[in-house]
C-alpha positions in Angstrom: -39.2 100.0 275.6 -42.7 100.7 276.9 -45.5 98.6 275.4 -48.9 97.5 276.5 -49.3 94.4 278.6 -51.3 92.7 275.9 -48.6 93.4 273.3 -46.0 92.2 275.7 -47.6 88.8 276.3 -44.6 86.8 275.2 -43.7 83.8 277.4 -40.2 82.5 277.6 -40.1 78.9 276.3 -42.4 76.1 275.5 -42.7 75.0 279.1 -44.2 78.4 279.9 -46.6 78.2 277.0 -48.3 75.4 278.8 -49.8 78.0 281.1 -51.2 80.2 278.3 -54.8 81.1 278.8 -57.0 80.0 276.0 -60.1 77.8 276.7 -58.9 74.3 276.4 -62.1 72.4 275.8 -65.6 73.1 274.5 -68.2 74.2 277.1 -71.4 72.5 277.8 -74.7 73.7 279.3 -76.0 72.6 282.7 -78.0 73.5 285.7 -76.1 74.6 288.8 -76.3 71.9 291.5 -78.0 74.4 293.8 -81.0 74.2 291.5 -80.7 77.7 290.1 -80.6 78.1 286.3 -77.1 78.6 285.0 -76.4 81.3 282.4 -77.0 80.0 278.9 -74.5 80.0 276.0 -71.0 78.9 275.6 -68.6 79.2 278.5 -65.6 81.6 278.3 -63.4 78.9 279.9 -63.6 75.3 280.8 -61.7 73.7 283.6 -61.6 69.9 283.7 -60.5 68.1 286.9 -59.0 64.6 286.2 -56.2 62.3 287.0 -53.3 62.6 284.6 -49.6 61.9 284.3 -47.1 64.8 284.5 -43.6 64.4 283.2 -41.4 66.5 285.5 -38.4 64.9 283.9 -37.9 61.7 281.8 -37.0 59.8 285.0 -39.8 61.5 287.1 -43.3 60.9 285.8 -46.0 61.3 288.4 -49.7 60.6 288.5 -51.8 63.4 290.1 -55.0 65.3 289.7 -54.7 68.3 287.4 -56.7 70.9 285.5 -57.1 70.2 281.8 -54.6 67.4 281.9 -51.6 69.7 282.5 -49.6 71.2 285.3 -49.9 74.0 286.0 -53.4 74.5 284.9 -54.1 76.9 282.0 -53.3 80.6 282.7 -56.7 82.3 282.8 -56.6 85.9 281.7 -59.7 87.8 282.7 -60.6 91.5 282.2 -61.4 93.5 285.3 -65.1 94.2 285.4 -66.0 91.9 282.5 -68.3 89.0 283.6 -67.1 85.5 282.7 -68.6 82.0 282.6 -66.5 79.1 283.6 -67.6 75.5 283.3 -65.9 73.2 285.9 -66.1 69.5 285.1 -65.1 66.9 287.7 -64.0 63.6 286.0 -62.8 62.1 289.3 -64.7 59.8 291.6 -64.8 62.2 294.5 -66.4 65.7 295.0 -64.2 68.6 294.4 -64.0 72.4 295.0 -62.3 75.1 292.9 -61.3 78.2 294.9 -60.8 81.6 293.2 -58.0 82.8 295.4 -57.8 86.5 296.0 -61.0 87.5 294.1 -64.1 89.3 295.4 -66.7 86.7 294.4 -69.9 85.5 296.1 -69.6 82.8 298.7 -71.4 80.2 296.6 -68.7 80.8 293.8 -65.6 81.3 296.0 -64.9 77.6 296.4 -65.0 76.9 300.1 -67.6 74.5 301.4 -67.4 76.1 304.8 -68.8 79.3 303.2 -71.6 77.3 301.5 -70.1 76.7 298.1 -71.6 73.6 296.6 -69.1 70.8 295.6 -68.5 69.9 292.0 -69.9 66.4 292.2 -68.0 63.3 291.2 -68.4 62.8 287.4 -70.4 66.0 287.3 -70.0 69.7 286.7 -70.8 73.3 287.9 -71.2 76.3 285.7 -69.9 79.4 287.5 -70.5 83.0 286.5 -68.8 86.0 288.2 -67.2 89.3 287.5 -63.4 89.1 288.0 -61.9 91.6 290.6 -59.7 93.0 291.8 -57.1 93.4 289.0 -53.8 91.7 289.3 -52.2 88.3 289.8 -54.5 85.8 291.4 -54.8 82.0 291.1 -57.2 79.1 291.3 -56.8 75.8 293.3 -58.7 73.0 295.0 -60.0 73.7 298.5 -61.0 70.3 299.9 -59.6 69.0 303.1 -56.8 66.4 302.9 -56.0 65.6 306.6 -53.5 62.7 306.3 -54.3 61.8 302.7 -51.4 63.2 300.6 -53.1 62.4 297.3 -55.8 65.0 297.9 -56.2 68.8 298.0 -53.2 71.0 297.4 -50.8 68.1 297.5 -52.1 67.4 294.0 -51.5 69.3 290.8 -54.8 71.3 291.0 -53.5 74.8 290.7 -53.4 77.4 287.9 -52.5 81.1 287.6 -55.1 83.9 286.9 -54.2 87.3 285.6 -57.0 89.9 285.8 -56.2 92.6 283.3 -56.7 96.1 284.8 -59.0 98.5 282.9 -56.1 100.7 281.9 -52.4 99.9 282.6 -49.5 100.2 280.2 -46.7 97.6 280.7 -43.2 99.0 280.9 -41.5 95.7 280.2 -40.5 93.6 277.2 -41.5 90.1 278.3 -43.9 88.6 280.9 -43.2 85.2 282.5 -45.4 83.3 284.8 -43.7 80.8 287.2 -45.6 78.2 289.3 -43.4 76.7 292.1 -44.6 73.3 293.2 -43.4 70.1 295.0 -44.6 66.6 294.4 -44.3 63.0 295.9 -45.1 64.1 299.5 -44.6 61.9 302.5 -45.1 62.3 306.3 -42.2 62.5 308.7 -41.3 63.7 312.2 -38.3 65.5 310.8 -39.1 68.9 312.3 -39.6 72.3 310.6 -37.5 74.1 308.0 -35.2 76.9 309.1 -37.2 80.1 309.5 -34.7 82.8 310.2 -35.2 84.5 306.9 -38.2 86.6 308.1 -37.7 90.0 309.7 -38.7 90.5 313.3 -37.7 89.2 316.7 -39.6 86.7 318.9 -41.8 88.1 321.6 -40.5 86.6 324.8 -43.7 85.7 326.5 -45.0 84.0 323.4 -41.8 82.1 323.1 -41.9 81.0 326.7 -45.5 79.9 326.4 -44.8 77.9 323.2 -41.6 76.3 324.4 -43.2 75.2 327.7 -46.1 73.6 325.8 -43.7 71.7 323.6 -41.5 70.6 326.5 -44.5 69.4 328.4 -45.7 67.4 325.4 -42.3 65.8 324.8 -42.0 65.0 328.5 -45.2 63.0 328.2 -43.6 60.9 325.5 -45.3 62.5 322.6 -43.3 62.7 319.3 -43.0 65.8 317.3 -46.1 66.2 315.2 -46.1 65.1 311.5 -44.6 67.4 308.9 -44.6 66.9 305.1 -41.5 66.3 303.0 -41.2 66.0 299.2 -39.0 64.1 296.7 -39.7 66.0 293.5 -39.6 69.8 292.9 -40.5 71.8 289.9 -41.1 75.1 288.3 -43.9 75.1 285.7 -44.1 71.4 286.0 -40.5 70.7 285.0 -37.5 69.9 287.1 -34.3 72.0 286.8 -32.4 70.9 283.7 -35.5 69.7 281.9 -37.9 71.7 279.7 -37.1 74.9 277.7 -35.1 77.7 279.2 -36.5 81.2 279.6 -34.9 83.0 276.7 -34.0 86.7 277.2 -31.9 89.4 275.5 -29.5 91.8 277.1 -31.2 95.1 277.9 -34.6 93.6 278.3 -36.9 94.3 281.2 -38.7 91.0 282.2 -41.6 90.9 284.6 -41.8 87.6 286.6 -45.1 86.7 288.1 -44.2 84.0 290.7 -46.7 81.8 292.5 -45.8 79.5 295.4 -48.3 76.7 294.8 -47.0 74.5 297.6 -49.3 72.7 300.0 -46.9 73.4 302.9 -43.6 75.0 302.0 -42.1 78.5 302.0 -40.0 79.0 298.9 -37.1 81.3 297.9 -35.9 82.3 294.5 -32.7 84.0 293.3 -31.1 84.7 289.9 -27.3 85.1 290.1 -26.1 88.6 289.1 -29.6 90.1 289.0 -32.0 91.8 291.4 -35.8 91.7 291.6 -37.6 95.0 291.6 -40.8 94.0 293.5 -43.8 95.8 291.9 -46.7 93.8 293.4 -47.4 91.4 296.2 -50.4 89.0 295.8 -51.3 91.0 292.7 -51.6 94.3 294.5 -49.1 97.1 293.6 -46.8 97.8 296.5 -46.5 101.3 298.0 -42.7 101.2 297.6 -41.0 99.4 294.7 -37.7 98.1 296.0 -34.9 96.0 294.5 -34.1 92.8 296.4 -31.6 90.0 295.7 -33.9 87.2 296.8 -37.6 86.5 296.8 -39.1 84.7 299.8 -42.6 83.6 299.1 -45.0 82.0 301.6 -47.5 79.3 300.7 -50.0 80.8 298.3 -48.3 84.2 298.1 -47.5 85.7 294.7 -44.7 88.2 293.8 -44.5 90.2 290.7 -41.0 91.6 290.1 -39.2 93.3 287.2 -35.7 92.0 286.4 -33.3 94.1 284.2 -31.4 91.7 282.0 -27.9 93.2 282.4 -25.7 90.2 283.2 -25.4 88.0 280.1 -24.8 84.3 280.4 -26.7 81.1 281.2 -28.0 81.1 284.8 -30.0 79.0 287.2 -33.1 80.8 288.5 -33.7 78.7 291.6 -34.3 78.1 295.3 -31.6 78.9 297.8 -31.9 75.4 299.3 -29.2 73.3 297.6 -31.2 70.1 298.2 -34.4 71.4 296.8 -32.8 73.1 293.9 -30.8 70.1 292.9 -34.0 68.0 293.2 -35.7 70.2 290.7 -36.7 73.6 292.2 -35.2 75.8 289.5 -35.3 76.7 285.8 -32.7 78.1 283.4 -32.5 81.7 282.1 -30.6 81.9 278.8 -29.4 85.1 277.2 -29.4 85.3 273.4 -26.0 84.2 271.8 -25.0 82.4 275.0 -24.8 78.7 275.7 -23.3 76.2 278.0 -24.0 74.8 281.4 -26.2 77.0 283.5 -24.4 78.6 286.5 -25.6 78.9 290.1 -24.0 81.4 292.5 -25.5 81.6 296.0 -26.5 85.1 297.0 -25.5 86.6 300.4 -27.9 86.0 303.2 -31.0 88.2 302.9 -33.8 88.9 305.3 -37.3 89.2 303.9 -39.0 92.3 305.4 -42.6 93.3 304.4 -41.9 96.7 305.9 -39.5 97.4 303.0 -42.5 97.6 300.6 -45.0 99.4 303.0 -45.2 103.0 304.2 -44.2 103.5 307.8 -46.7 104.6 310.4 -50.2 103.4 311.2 -53.1 103.6 308.7 -55.0 106.9 308.8 -58.3 105.0 309.2 -58.6 103.5 312.6 -60.5 100.2 313.0 -64.0 100.1 314.4 -63.2 96.9 316.2 -59.9 95.2 317.2 -60.0 91.4 317.6 -57.2 89.6 319.4 -56.3 86.0 318.2 -53.9 83.8 320.0 -52.3 81.0 317.9 -51.5 77.8 319.8 -50.4 74.3 318.9 -51.1 71.0 320.7 -48.2 68.8 319.7 -49.1 65.4 318.0 -52.6 65.6 319.6 -54.6 63.9 316.8 -53.1 60.6 315.8 -49.7 62.2 315.5 -50.9 65.4 313.8 -50.6 68.7 315.5 -53.8 70.5 316.5 -54.0 74.2 315.9 -56.3 76.7 317.7 -57.3 80.3 317.7 -58.1 81.6 321.2 -58.1 78.0 322.4 -60.6 76.7 319.8 -59.6 74.5 316.8 -62.0 74.7 313.9 -64.6 71.8 313.8 -65.4 70.9 310.2 -68.3 68.7 311.3 -70.3 71.8 312.5 -68.3 74.6 310.8 -67.5 76.5 314.0 -66.2 78.7 315.4 -68.0 81.6 313.6 -67.2 85.3 314.3 -69.9 87.9 313.4 -68.8 91.1 311.7 -71.0 94.0 310.6 -71.1 95.0 307.0 -69.1 98.2 306.3 -67.2 98.2 309.5 -63.4 98.1 309.6 -61.8 95.3 311.7 -58.2 94.8 312.9 -57.2 91.2 313.5 -54.3 91.2 316.0 -52.4 87.9 315.9 -50.1 86.6 318.7 -48.2 83.4 317.6 -47.3 81.2 320.5 -45.8 78.6 318.1 -42.4 78.5 316.4 -44.0 78.0 313.0 -44.5 80.6 310.3 -48.1 80.8 309.3 -49.2 82.1 305.9 -52.5 83.8 306.9 -55.2 84.0 304.2 -58.6 85.7 304.3 -61.1 84.7 301.5 -63.0 87.3 299.4 -61.1 90.3 300.9 -57.9 92.2 300.5 -56.5 93.4 303.8 -54.0 96.1 304.8 -51.0 95.0 307.0 -51.1 97.5 309.9 -48.4 96.2 312.2 -45.6 93.7 311.6 -42.2 92.9 313.1 -42.9 95.3 315.9 -43.6 98.3 313.5 -46.8 100.0 312.5 -47.2 100.2 308.7 -49.8 101.1 306.1 -50.5 100.8 302.4 -49.4 97.2 301.9 -52.4 95.3 300.7 -52.4 91.5 300.5 -54.5 88.3 300.8 -51.8 86.2 302.3 -49.2 87.3 304.8 -46.6 85.3 306.8 -46.8 85.5 310.6 -43.4 84.8 312.0 -42.7 82.2 314.8 -43.4 83.7 318.2 -44.2 87.0 316.6 -47.2 89.4 316.3 -48.9 90.8 313.3 -52.0 93.0 312.7 -54.0 93.5 309.6 -57.1 95.6 308.8 -60.0 94.8 306.5 -63.4 96.2 305.8 -66.3 93.7 306.1 -67.8 94.4 302.6 -68.6 90.8 301.4 -72.0 89.6 302.6 -72.3 86.1 304.0 -69.5 83.8 305.2 -65.8 84.3 304.5 -63.2 81.8 305.6 -60.0 82.8 307.3 -57.2 80.2 307.7 -53.6 79.4 307.6 -52.7 78.3 304.0 -50.4 75.6 305.2 -52.5 72.5 304.4 -51.6 70.6 307.6 -52.5 73.6 309.7 -55.8 74.4 308.2 -56.9 70.7 308.1 -56.2 70.4 311.8 -57.9 73.4 313.3 -56.3 76.7 312.0 -59.5 78.2 310.6 -62.4 80.5 311.6 -65.4 81.7 309.7 -66.4 85.4 309.5 -70.1 86.0 309.1 -70.9 89.4 307.7 -74.4 90.7 308.6 
């Protein structure tokens, strides 16, 4: 059955309807804090930042900062090329930022203070006007620094999905479901990193030698492993597995799942027993090659859009591969019509996530005007127990917003990353879409993203055209990494 995306907007269950995108509150007029006159009239959307209680389950009720008193925040559906006005109210006692992740918006709207975006003042508001682009699955979230305060920034519930309707795209599916994956109740520990052998590619020996030597020297000096973040509660669309309404489907349907990893720090996986995911877009951008996979691996802030053919009737758990995380809530139920009973989980076979699967082989036809080499390094537990991260030996200094790299408008740049750490880094460039040009030892082209995972002790290249005037922030989207140095500003002149 082929119907339009608008006609197909049917969300599976009441828990998903919490993300539906209608303006939740009346708008109000104001002056932008920069002093410029804001557009007059009623806002298209209102986002209200405030403390609220979220019931993940009857025995797990948390207090966190949310958008419009719910988690996730409302699904905002924009139309490509149609200007919108959004009023952002901050009912908390601290300044806030709202970042339009993956969109081509001016620096003063983007939501990063390093770029010059004004804060939404405590108990104040900002009116934002912009033209949504590009089309596809984007999202919005806070962009303040947290450092060691786990009640701030992306550790909170400040996240919501955005779908920018393309100007003309029929939808060949029967149902559309948005899923936001998120952990709560964070705590610091020295427990070490998660297993990271799911990502394709082999370590580069000289990077591994360099990183292991730096860690061994640090431990020999009596330094502990740097802090990591763990969580006690896990959820999909703000409900733990076994709580909230199931996603209801019918045999023979084609369901498109738009999955957002809204974690502050974690890489997530997702599987549905007896089914496969046909990946059609990554980070909202159509993939060059649509491929069926048994498992989705989703880095922090990545999005995957995938079609699932409902051809295995029953009641199933759609959940994370980690038994601990899934049993602590990272899952939801898919229920076929005329089927009932306890949902079943069957672990899939081991699967390696390989971006090359979705890209064209071979280097891009357009060669970069300027290659830029960036070496990623870690100083273990160097800042009161927290790791310090650097690019080419320089951690980002938030007090002076440096280092800054100048780029020329209209020129194409290739950022070439060499990761001398064992961590996976979800690399994010604001206000641009980039093309992955080399990954896991292989040249590729056609795969366009705004976040990509750089494997431990691996290399990765991506190309972008400097077409956004002013400052654009590049950083690792793992909150601990960006807060402690893994950032750089690009200044387009």
